[in-house]
A tleap script that builds the chain and sets N, CA, C and O, in Angstrom:
source leaprc.protein.ff14SB
mol = sequence {
  NMET PRO GLY GLY LYS ALA ASP GLU GLY GLU
  ASP PRO ARG SER ALA ALA ILE ARG GLU THR
  TRP GLU GLU THR GLY LEU HIE VAL GLU PRO
  LEU GLY LEU CYS GLY VAL PHE GLY GLY LEU
  ASP PHE ARG VAL THR TYR GLU ASN GLY ASP
  GLU THR THR TYR VAL ALA ALA VAL TYR GLU
  CYS ARG PRO ILE GLY GLY THR LEU ARG PRO
  ASP GLY ASP GLU THR ILE ASP VAL ARG TYR
  PHE ALA ALA SER GLU LEU ALA THR ILE THR
  LEU SER SER ALA ALA ARG THR LEU LEU PRO
  LYS LEU MET SER SER PRO ASP ARG ARG TRP
  LEU PRO PRO VAL GLY TRP LYS PRO CSER
}
set mol.1.N position { 101.182 95.699 58.265 }
set mol.1.CA position { 101.056 94.333 58.488 }
set mol.1.C position { 101.361 93.765 57.065 }
set mol.1.O position { 100.783 94.151 56.049 }
set mol.2.N position { 102.630 92.510 57.116 }
set mol.2.CA position { 102.890 92.010 55.888 }
set mol.2.C position { 101.854 90.994 55.425 }
set mol.2.O position { 101.111 90.325 56.142 }
set mol.3.N position { 101.935 91.001 54.182 }
set mol.3.CA position { 100.874 90.042 53.661 }
set mol.3.C position { 100.974 90.212 51.923 }
set mol.3.O position { 101.695 90.939 51.240 }
set mol.4.N position { 99.984 89.268 51.567 }
set mol.4.CA position { 100.169 89.059 50.237 }
set mol.4.C position { 99.514 87.765 49.745 }
set mol.4.O position { 99.074 87.024 50.624 }
set mol.5.N position { 99.382 87.379 48.451 }
set mol.5.CA position { 98.751 86.263 47.951 }
set mol.5.C position { 99.496 84.955 47.999 }
set mol.5.O position { 100.692 84.891 47.718 }
set mol.6.N position { 98.749 83.871 48.373 }
set mol.6.CA position { 99.204 82.617 48.510 }
set mol.6.C position { 99.630 82.130 47.089 }
set mol.6.O position { 98.913 82.343 46.111 }
set mol.7.N position { 100.900 81.426 47.002 }
set mol.7.CA position { 101.350 80.859 45.840 }
set mol.7.C position { 100.720 79.609 45.373 }
set mol.7.O position { 100.513 78.810 46.286 }
set mol.8.N position { 100.394 79.264 44.308 }
set mol.8.CA position { 99.671 78.168 43.710 }
set mol.8.C position { 99.984 76.866 44.682 }
set mol.8.O position { 101.111 76.383 44.782 }
set mol.9.N position { 98.838 76.377 45.371 }
set mol.9.CA position { 99.055 75.109 46.166 }
set mol.9.C position { 99.493 75.429 47.624 }
set mol.9.O position { 99.530 74.578 48.513 }
set mol.10.N position { 99.861 76.904 47.803 }
set mol.10.CA position { 100.367 77.145 49.245 }
set mol.10.C position { 99.316 77.424 50.213 }
set mol.10.O position { 98.484 78.302 49.986 }
set mol.11.N position { 99.301 76.544 51.563 }
set mol.11.CA position { 98.450 77.031 52.491 }
set mol.11.C position { 98.571 78.127 52.852 }
set mol.11.O position { 99.547 78.797 52.514 }
set mol.12.N position { 97.464 78.666 53.751 }
set mol.12.CA position { 97.555 80.076 54.058 }
set mol.12.C position { 98.551 80.513 55.184 }
set mol.12.O position { 99.108 81.610 55.219 }
set mol.13.N position { 98.715 79.399 56.197 }
set mol.13.CA position { 99.729 79.638 57.154 }
set mol.13.C position { 101.178 79.600 56.677 }
set mol.13.O position { 101.928 80.430 57.190 }
set mol.14.N position { 101.627 78.858 55.874 }
set mol.14.CA position { 102.771 78.691 55.006 }
set mol.14.C position { 102.930 80.208 54.288 }
set mol.14.O position { 103.982 80.844 54.341 }
set mol.15.N position { 101.777 80.657 53.643 }
set mol.15.CA position { 101.948 81.943 52.841 }
set mol.15.C position { 102.370 83.229 53.874 }
set mol.15.O position { 103.155 84.134 53.589 }
set mol.16.N position { 101.652 83.062 55.113 }
set mol.16.CA position { 101.784 84.195 56.259 }
set mol.16.C position { 103.380 84.036 56.553 }
set mol.16.O position { 104.035 85.075 56.619 }
set mol.17.N position { 103.949 82.947 56.709 }
set mol.17.CA position { 105.300 82.794 57.259 }
set mol.17.C position { 106.402 83.366 56.112 }
set mol.17.O position { 107.380 84.068 56.368 }
set mol.18.N position { 105.974 82.868 54.743 }
set mol.18.CA position { 106.737 83.212 53.712 }
set mol.18.C position { 106.543 84.909 53.292 }
set mol.18.O position { 107.561 85.580 53.121 }
set mol.19.N position { 105.347 85.461 53.162 }
set mol.19.CA position { 105.325 86.674 53.105 }
set mol.19.C position { 106.136 87.498 54.037 }
set mol.19.O position { 106.990 88.307 53.674 }
set mol.20.N position { 105.725 87.171 55.566 }
set mol.20.CA position { 106.300 87.825 56.439 }
set mol.20.C position { 107.980 87.761 56.346 }
set mol.20.O position { 108.572 88.760 56.754 }
set mol.21.N position { 108.596 86.895 55.949 }
set mol.21.CA position { 109.947 86.811 55.803 }
set mol.21.C position { 110.381 87.600 54.636 }
set mol.21.O position { 111.480 88.150 54.709 }
set mol.22.N position { 109.758 87.717 53.702 }
set mol.22.CA position { 109.970 88.284 52.477 }
set mol.22.C position { 109.898 89.756 52.795 }
set mol.22.O position { 110.853 90.397 52.355 }
set mol.23.N position { 108.965 90.457 53.473 }
set mol.23.CA position { 108.857 91.599 53.653 }
set mol.23.C position { 109.222 92.242 54.946 }
set mol.23.O position { 109.099 93.459 55.093 }
set mol.24.N position { 109.711 91.381 55.981 }
set mol.24.CA position { 110.296 92.003 57.070 }
set mol.24.C position { 111.447 91.419 57.561 }
set mol.24.O position { 111.976 91.907 58.559 }
set mol.25.N position { 111.993 90.294 56.926 }
set mol.25.CA position { 113.145 89.449 57.127 }
set mol.25.C position { 113.124 88.680 58.548 }
set mol.25.O position { 114.145 88.384 59.169 }
set mol.26.N position { 111.797 88.400 58.969 }
set mol.26.CA position { 111.677 87.671 60.149 }
set mol.26.C position { 111.299 86.465 59.780 }
set mol.26.O position { 110.585 86.423 58.778 }
set mol.27.N position { 111.632 85.235 60.418 }
set mol.27.CA position { 111.035 84.195 60.385 }
set mol.27.C position { 110.115 83.856 61.424 }
set mol.27.O position { 110.596 83.767 62.554 }
set mol.28.N position { 108.674 83.611 61.254 }
set mol.28.CA position { 107.857 83.703 62.353 }
set mol.28.C position { 107.134 82.286 62.500 }
set mol.28.O position { 107.142 81.388 61.658 }
set mol.29.N position { 106.659 82.279 63.443 }
set mol.29.CA position { 105.595 80.782 63.783 }
set mol.29.C position { 104.225 81.392 64.121 }
set mol.29.O position { 104.091 82.353 64.879 }
set mol.30.N position { 103.355 80.844 63.583 }
set mol.30.CA position { 101.842 81.348 63.548 }
set mol.30.C position { 101.662 80.453 64.928 }
set mol.30.O position { 102.013 79.303 65.188 }
set mol.31.N position { 100.928 81.518 65.750 }
set mol.31.CA position { 100.482 81.090 67.047 }
set mol.31.C position { 98.908 80.664 67.230 }
set mol.31.O position { 98.465 79.874 68.064 }
set mol.32.N position { 98.193 81.379 66.252 }
set mol.32.CA position { 96.690 81.092 66.221 }
set mol.32.C position { 96.136 82.159 64.992 }
set mol.32.O position { 96.727 83.099 64.460 }
set mol.33.N position { 94.939 81.691 64.794 }
set mol.33.CA position { 94.295 82.694 63.878 }
set mol.33.C position { 93.395 83.600 64.488 }
set mol.33.O position { 92.471 83.294 65.243 }
set mol.34.N position { 93.756 84.863 64.074 }
set mol.34.CA position { 93.184 86.077 64.898 }
set mol.34.C position { 91.645 86.421 64.401 }
set mol.34.O position { 90.710 86.918 65.030 }
set mol.35.N position { 91.740 85.966 63.029 }
set mol.35.CA position { 90.286 85.969 62.367 }
set mol.35.C position { 90.534 86.151 60.736 }
set mol.35.O position { 91.618 86.327 60.179 }
set mol.36.N position { 89.421 86.073 60.223 }
set mol.36.CA position { 89.369 86.278 58.554 }
set mol.36.C position { 88.698 87.265 58.396 }
set mol.36.O position { 87.578 87.376 58.894 }
set mol.37.N position { 89.345 88.308 57.560 }
set mol.37.CA position { 88.647 89.459 57.136 }
set mol.37.C position { 88.345 90.002 56.043 }
set mol.37.O position { 88.938 89.383 55.160 }
set mol.38.N position { 87.488 91.173 55.436 }
set mol.38.CA position { 87.252 91.399 54.241 }
set mol.38.C position { 86.487 92.950 54.306 }
set mol.38.O position { 86.557 93.772 55.220 }
set mol.39.N position { 85.849 93.031 53.204 }
set mol.39.CA position { 85.094 94.142 53.156 }
set mol.39.C position { 85.653 95.435 52.527 }
set mol.39.O position { 86.734 95.348 51.945 }
set mol.40.N position { 85.004 96.664 52.586 }
set mol.40.CA position { 85.459 97.815 52.104 }
set mol.40.C position { 86.803 98.253 52.517 }
set mol.40.O position { 87.602 98.741 51.718 }
set mol.41.N position { 87.037 98.085 53.713 }
set mol.41.CA position { 88.416 98.463 54.192 }
set mol.41.C position { 89.694 97.587 53.492 }
set mol.41.O position { 90.888 97.853 53.625 }
set mol.42.N position { 89.207 96.658 52.840 }
set mol.42.CA position { 90.132 95.810 52.158 }
set mol.42.C position { 90.073 95.729 50.749 }
set mol.42.O position { 90.445 94.722 50.146 }
set mol.43.N position { 89.559 96.885 50.112 }
set mol.43.CA position { 89.474 97.256 48.710 }
set mol.43.C position { 90.501 97.933 48.237 }
set mol.43.O position { 90.705 98.972 48.865 }
set mol.44.N position { 91.446 97.670 47.094 }
set mol.44.CA position { 92.388 98.081 46.596 }
set mol.44.C position { 92.136 98.649 44.950 }
set mol.44.O position { 91.568 97.978 44.088 }
set mol.45.N position { 92.607 99.815 44.776 }
set mol.45.CA position { 92.601 100.004 43.147 }
set mol.45.C position { 93.990 100.125 42.827 }
set mol.45.O position { 94.653 100.859 43.560 }
set mol.46.N position { 94.483 99.624 42.001 }
set mol.46.CA position { 95.650 99.763 41.381 }
set mol.46.C position { 95.871 100.779 40.405 }
set mol.46.O position { 94.929 101.302 39.810 }
set mol.47.N position { 97.404 101.174 40.151 }
set mol.47.CA position { 97.567 102.113 39.227 }
set mol.47.C position { 96.959 102.045 37.861 }
set mol.47.O position { 96.732 103.043 37.177 }
set mol.48.N position { 96.698 100.765 37.487 }
set mol.48.CA position { 96.407 100.484 36.108 }
set mol.48.C position { 94.767 100.818 36.297 }
set mol.48.O position { 94.261 100.964 35.184 }
set mol.49.N position { 94.036 100.939 37.116 }
set mol.49.CA position { 92.549 100.954 37.268 }
set mol.49.C position { 91.941 99.603 37.766 }
set mol.49.O position { 90.757 99.525 38.092 }
set mol.50.N position { 92.790 98.554 37.811 }
set mol.50.CA position { 92.076 97.152 38.423 }
set mol.50.C position { 91.765 97.631 39.744 }
set mol.50.O position { 92.499 98.384 40.384 }
set mol.51.N position { 90.507 97.116 40.190 }
set mol.51.CA position { 90.129 96.896 41.532 }
set mol.51.C position { 89.918 95.602 41.995 }
set mol.51.O position { 89.466 94.750 41.230 }
set mol.52.N position { 90.203 95.336 43.214 }
set mol.52.CA position { 89.974 93.990 43.820 }
set mol.52.C position { 89.616 94.175 45.325 }
set mol.52.O position { 90.053 95.160 45.919 }
set mol.53.N position { 88.926 93.364 45.887 }
set mol.53.CA position { 88.663 93.291 47.465 }
set mol.53.C position { 89.291 91.957 47.953 }
set mol.53.O position { 88.944 90.888 47.451 }
set mol.54.N position { 90.262 92.036 48.982 }
set mol.54.CA position { 90.832 91.220 49.562 }
set mol.54.C position { 90.167 90.337 50.710 }
set mol.54.O position { 89.473 90.936 51.531 }
set mol.55.N position { 90.315 89.047 50.823 }
set mol.55.CA position { 89.936 88.406 52.095 }
set mol.55.C position { 91.168 88.180 52.610 }
set mol.55.O position { 92.032 87.813 51.814 }
set mol.56.N position { 91.521 88.340 54.004 }
set mol.56.CA position { 92.784 88.316 54.650 }
set mol.56.C position { 92.742 87.415 56.009 }
set mol.56.O position { 91.977 87.780 56.902 }
set mol.57.N position { 93.498 86.312 56.184 }
set mol.57.CA position { 93.675 85.569 57.301 }
set mol.57.C position { 94.564 86.217 58.187 }
set mol.57.O position { 95.747 86.327 57.864 }
set mol.58.N position { 94.227 86.576 59.058 }
set mol.58.CA position { 95.126 87.005 60.076 }
set mol.58.C position { 95.791 86.596 61.134 }
set mol.58.O position { 95.093 86.707 62.141 }
set mol.59.N position { 97.064 86.079 61.388 }
set mol.59.CA position { 97.565 85.264 62.453 }
set mol.59.C position { 98.489 85.931 63.357 }
set mol.59.O position { 99.344 86.696 62.911 }
set mol.60.N position { 98.354 85.655 64.785 }
set mol.60.CA position { 99.280 86.017 65.690 }
set mol.60.C position { 100.626 85.411 65.601 }
set mol.60.O position { 100.721 84.214 65.869 }
set mol.61.N position { 101.660 86.067 65.267 }
set mol.61.CA position { 102.893 85.086 65.201 }
set mol.61.C position { 103.929 85.453 66.194 }
set mol.61.O position { 103.908 86.546 66.759 }
set mol.62.N position { 104.853 84.539 66.418 }
set mol.62.CA position { 106.049 85.080 67.306 }
set mol.62.C position { 107.356 84.919 66.546 }
set mol.62.O position { 107.476 83.853 65.942 }
set mol.63.N position { 108.287 85.732 66.477 }
set mol.63.CA position { 109.591 85.738 65.689 }
set mol.63.C position { 110.425 84.595 66.340 }
set mol.63.O position { 110.652 84.477 67.545 }
set mol.64.N position { 110.884 83.694 65.240 }
set mol.64.CA position { 111.743 82.557 65.690 }
set mol.64.C position { 113.135 82.497 65.101 }
set mol.64.O position { 113.962 81.586 65.126 }
set mol.65.N position { 113.185 83.911 64.472 }
set mol.65.CA position { 114.618 83.858 63.677 }
set mol.65.C position { 114.653 85.123 62.662 }
set mol.65.O position { 113.657 85.836 62.546 }
set mol.66.N position { 115.781 85.359 61.971 }
set mol.66.CA position { 115.776 86.240 61.241 }
set mol.66.C position { 116.213 87.625 61.864 }
set mol.66.O position { 116.449 87.763 63.064 }
set mol.67.N position { 116.311 88.821 60.755 }
set mol.67.CA position { 116.629 90.183 61.289 }
set mol.67.C position { 115.712 91.100 60.866 }
set mol.67.O position { 115.547 91.295 59.661 }
set mol.68.N position { 114.984 91.794 61.846 }
set mol.68.CA position { 114.107 92.834 61.336 }
set mol.68.C position { 114.623 93.766 60.196 }
set mol.68.O position { 115.654 94.406 60.405 }
set mol.69.N position { 113.969 93.884 59.000 }
set mol.69.CA position { 114.468 94.821 58.256 }
set mol.69.C position { 113.397 95.123 56.963 }
set mol.69.O position { 112.753 94.167 56.532 }
set mol.70.N position { 113.244 96.275 56.442 }
set mol.70.CA position { 112.090 96.261 55.254 }
set mol.70.C position { 112.809 95.655 54.023 }
set mol.70.O position { 114.034 95.538 53.971 }
set mol.71.N position { 112.025 95.305 53.107 }
set mol.71.CA position { 112.335 94.483 52.131 }
set mol.71.C position { 112.874 95.842 50.841 }
set mol.71.O position { 113.654 95.450 49.974 }
set mol.72.N position { 112.548 96.940 50.806 }
set mol.72.CA position { 112.812 98.164 50.230 }
set mol.72.C position { 111.800 98.045 49.011 }
set mol.72.O position { 111.669 99.012 48.261 }
set mol.73.N position { 111.109 96.920 48.809 }
set mol.73.CA position { 110.094 97.107 47.714 }
set mol.73.C position { 108.652 97.190 48.145 }
set mol.73.O position { 107.925 98.062 47.671 }
set mol.74.N position { 108.200 96.290 49.053 }
set mol.74.CA position { 106.740 96.341 49.440 }
set mol.74.C position { 106.981 97.134 50.809 }
set mol.74.O position { 106.019 97.837 51.119 }
set mol.75.N position { 107.883 97.161 51.545 }
set mol.75.CA position { 107.884 97.691 52.771 }
set mol.75.C position { 108.999 98.661 53.006 }
set mol.75.O position { 110.148 98.275 52.792 }
set mol.76.N position { 108.800 99.763 53.384 }
set mol.76.CA position { 109.764 100.842 53.387 }
set mol.76.C position { 110.074 101.045 55.050 }
set mol.76.O position { 110.957 101.833 55.390 }
set mol.77.N position { 109.374 100.363 55.959 }
set mol.77.CA position { 109.742 100.775 57.241 }
set mol.77.C position { 109.112 99.460 57.862 }
set mol.77.O position { 108.002 99.057 57.513 }
set mol.78.N position { 109.972 98.759 58.896 }
set mol.78.CA position { 109.516 97.879 59.796 }
set mol.78.C position { 110.265 97.986 61.278 }
set mol.78.O position { 111.471 98.028 61.524 }
set mol.79.N position { 109.073 98.017 62.218 }
set mol.79.CA position { 109.697 98.090 63.395 }
set mol.79.C position { 108.262 97.740 64.358 }
set mol.79.O position { 107.074 97.808 64.042 }
set mol.80.N position { 108.860 97.378 65.533 }
set mol.80.CA position { 107.650 96.780 66.674 }
set mol.80.C position { 106.975 98.431 67.102 }
set mol.80.O position { 107.477 99.533 66.883 }
set mol.81.N position { 105.845 98.129 67.688 }
set mol.81.CA position { 105.370 99.463 68.378 }
set mol.81.C position { 104.453 99.201 69.385 }
set mol.81.O position { 103.948 98.081 69.314 }
set mol.82.N position { 104.069 99.945 70.354 }
set mol.82.CA position { 103.135 99.717 71.397 }
set mol.82.C position { 101.762 100.295 70.748 }
set mol.82.O position { 101.740 101.207 69.921 }
set mol.83.N position { 100.656 99.639 71.239 }
set mol.83.CA position { 99.237 100.085 71.064 }
set mol.83.C position { 99.043 101.621 71.143 }
set mol.83.O position { 98.256 102.243 70.430 }
set mol.84.N position { 99.892 102.191 72.137 }
set mol.84.CA position { 99.514 103.562 72.362 }
set mol.84.C position { 100.189 104.310 71.292 }
set mol.84.O position { 99.940 105.515 71.259 }
set mol.85.N position { 101.110 103.765 70.281 }
set mol.85.CA position { 101.521 104.530 69.172 }
set mol.85.C position { 100.690 104.555 67.853 }
set mol.85.O position { 100.986 105.374 66.983 }
set mol.86.N position { 99.773 103.777 67.698 }
set mol.86.CA position { 98.917 103.408 66.772 }
set mol.86.C position { 98.499 104.746 65.704 }
set mol.86.O position { 98.588 104.852 64.481 }
set mol.87.N position { 98.011 105.682 66.761 }
set mol.87.CA position { 97.588 106.905 66.002 }
set mol.87.C position { 98.614 107.647 65.257 }
set mol.87.O position { 98.349 108.471 64.380 }
set mol.88.N position { 99.895 107.295 65.673 }
set mol.88.CA position { 100.903 108.192 64.948 }
set mol.88.C position { 101.414 107.688 63.983 }
set mol.88.O position { 102.241 108.321 63.327 }
set mol.89.N position { 101.024 106.336 63.636 }
set mol.89.CA position { 101.664 105.487 62.606 }
set mol.89.C position { 100.971 105.386 61.385 }
set mol.89.O position { 99.751 105.257 61.495 }
set mol.90.N position { 101.487 105.415 60.135 }
set mol.90.CA position { 100.698 105.322 58.892 }
set mol.90.C position { 100.572 104.100 58.426 }
set mol.90.O position { 101.573 103.452 58.120 }
set mol.91.N position { 99.163 103.537 58.287 }
set mol.91.CA position { 98.759 102.369 58.209 }
set mol.91.C position { 97.634 102.365 56.978 }
set mol.91.O position { 96.862 103.273 56.668 }
set mol.92.N position { 97.810 100.916 56.319 }
set mol.92.CA position { 96.760 100.765 55.324 }
set mol.92.C position { 95.190 100.835 56.110 }
set mol.92.O position { 95.104 100.625 57.320 }
set mol.93.N position { 94.176 101.101 55.401 }
set mol.93.CA position { 92.784 101.086 55.947 }
set mol.93.C position { 92.509 99.692 56.614 }
set mol.93.O position { 91.932 99.623 57.699 }
set mol.94.N position { 92.921 98.631 55.959 }
set mol.94.CA position { 92.882 97.275 56.483 }
set mol.94.C position { 93.456 97.398 58.016 }
set mol.94.O position { 92.734 97.197 58.992 }
set mol.95.N position { 94.820 97.747 58.107 }
set mol.95.CA position { 95.512 97.912 59.274 }
set mol.95.C position { 94.943 98.765 60.165 }
set mol.95.O position { 94.876 98.501 61.365 }
set mol.96.N position { 94.513 99.803 59.663 }
set mol.96.CA position { 93.866 101.006 60.625 }
set mol.96.C position { 92.502 100.404 61.535 }
set mol.96.O position { 92.211 100.679 62.699 }
set mol.97.N position { 91.825 99.538 60.624 }
set mol.97.CA position { 90.477 98.907 61.158 }
set mol.97.C position { 91.083 97.639 62.160 }
set mol.97.O position { 90.702 97.605 63.331 }
set mol.98.N position { 91.928 96.726 61.708 }
set mol.98.CA position { 92.070 95.538 62.444 }
set mol.98.C position { 92.861 95.623 63.780 }
set mol.98.O position { 92.506 95.041 64.804 }
set mol.99.N position { 94.183 96.556 63.650 }
set mol.99.CA position { 95.245 96.376 64.710 }
set mol.99.C position { 94.623 96.965 65.885 }
set mol.99.O position { 94.854 96.251 66.861 }
set mol.100.N position { 93.849 98.099 66.207 }
set mol.100.CA position { 93.408 98.398 67.554 }
set mol.100.C position { 92.363 97.517 68.185 }
set mol.100.O position { 92.284 97.374 69.405 }
set mol.101.N position { 91.497 96.883 67.249 }
set mol.101.CA position { 90.612 95.939 67.867 }
set mol.101.C position { 91.542 94.616 68.172 }
set mol.101.O position { 91.288 94.062 69.241 }
set mol.102.N position { 92.477 94.100 67.454 }
set mol.102.CA position { 93.070 93.058 67.808 }
set mol.102.C position { 94.161 93.192 68.878 }
set mol.102.O position { 94.467 92.245 69.603 }
set mol.103.N position { 94.706 94.334 68.947 }
set mol.103.CA position { 95.700 94.847 69.939 }
set mol.103.C position { 94.959 94.996 71.495 }
set mol.103.O position { 95.589 94.914 72.549 }
set mol.104.N position { 93.525 95.226 71.389 }
set mol.104.CA position { 93.018 95.510 72.611 }
set mol.104.C position { 92.136 94.377 73.186 }
set mol.104.O position { 91.566 94.420 74.277 }
set mol.105.N position { 92.105 93.387 72.327 }
set mol.105.CA position { 91.551 92.203 72.726 }
set mol.105.C position { 92.430 91.312 73.523 }
set mol.105.O position { 93.635 91.197 73.298 }
set mol.106.N position { 91.768 90.665 74.492 }
set mol.106.CA position { 93.044 90.036 75.447 }
set mol.106.C position { 93.358 88.566 74.948 }
set mol.106.O position { 94.187 87.916 75.585 }
set mol.107.N position { 92.809 88.070 73.966 }
set mol.107.CA position { 93.343 86.871 73.074 }
set mol.107.C position { 93.583 87.149 71.771 }
set mol.107.O position { 93.574 86.222 70.962 }
set mol.108.N position { 93.821 88.383 71.384 }
set mol.108.CA position { 94.139 88.825 69.946 }
set mol.108.C position { 93.189 88.282 68.832 }
set mol.108.O position { 93.527 88.023 67.677 }
set mol.109.N position { 92.128 88.173 69.293 }
set mol.109.CA position { 91.030 87.726 68.354 }
set mol.109.C position { 89.968 88.728 68.375 }
set mol.109.O position { 89.651 89.358 69.384 }
set mol.110.N position { 89.270 88.891 66.883 }
set mol.110.CA position { 88.159 89.806 67.020 }
set mol.110.C position { 87.309 89.388 65.649 }
set mol.110.O position { 87.758 88.939 64.595 }
set mol.111.N position { 86.000 89.672 65.996 }
set mol.111.CA position { 84.942 88.999 64.843 }
set mol.111.C position { 84.115 90.540 64.662 }
set mol.111.O position { 83.401 91.130 65.474 }
set mol.112.N position { 84.461 90.862 63.469 }
set mol.112.CA position { 83.826 92.169 63.022 }
set mol.112.C position { 82.193 91.909 63.072 }
set mol.112.O position { 81.905 90.714 63.008 }
set mol.113.N position { 81.216 92.704 63.161 }
set mol.113.CA position { 79.906 92.474 63.073 }
set mol.113.C position { 79.491 92.109 61.822 }
set mol.113.O position { 80.120 92.537 60.854 }
set mol.114.N position { 78.445 91.318 61.650 }
set mol.114.CA position { 77.907 90.738 60.645 }
set mol.114.C position { 77.082 91.692 59.598 }
set mol.114.O position { 75.967 92.002 60.017 }
set mol.115.N position { 77.395 92.155 58.448 }
set mol.115.CA position { 76.749 92.918 57.714 }
set mol.115.C position { 75.518 92.185 56.866 }
set mol.115.O position { 74.664 92.958 56.432 }
set mol.116.N position { 75.375 91.003 56.634 }
set mol.116.CA position { 74.453 90.433 55.935 }
set mol.116.C position { 73.457 89.801 56.679 }
set mol.116.O position { 73.793 89.184 57.690 }
set mol.117.N position { 72.046 89.864 56.274 }
set mol.117.CA position { 71.115 89.133 56.968 }
set mol.117.C position { 69.764 88.736 55.829 }
set mol.117.O position { 69.261 89.540 55.043 }
set mol.118.N position { 69.428 87.506 55.977 }
set mol.118.CA position { 68.366 87.187 55.157 }
set mol.118.C position { 67.162 88.292 55.072 }
set mol.118.O position { 66.909 89.052 56.007 }
set mol.119.N position { 66.489 88.283 53.895 }
set mol.119.CA position { 65.312 89.296 53.881 }
set mol.119.C position { 64.221 88.515 54.264 }
set mol.119.O position { 63.102 89.019 54.356 }
savepdb mol mol.pdb
quit
């Protein structure tokens, strides 16, 4: 899944459009918000030892221009695939959690269970 941080002052939808362009060569139009996600599957440890946990706004988008191609830096392969191919594709833990749920949902939306409750 293309993604990254928003530039200073950039709204989340614009960041999604820009990151998709930079990483895949596609100009996309966000059609709707699939959900906002975070937690352990979004925890990353960098080579220098720094750790962070991302919060991700995931959008359903449609391509409106560009040519599908990897950027060679953040992405090494880009392609369309069917839900039936998910088990054969190398994905991040976040994508491995989200994509099956989103792809099997009729409206491409999914809310994970809530893990916090008041005591």
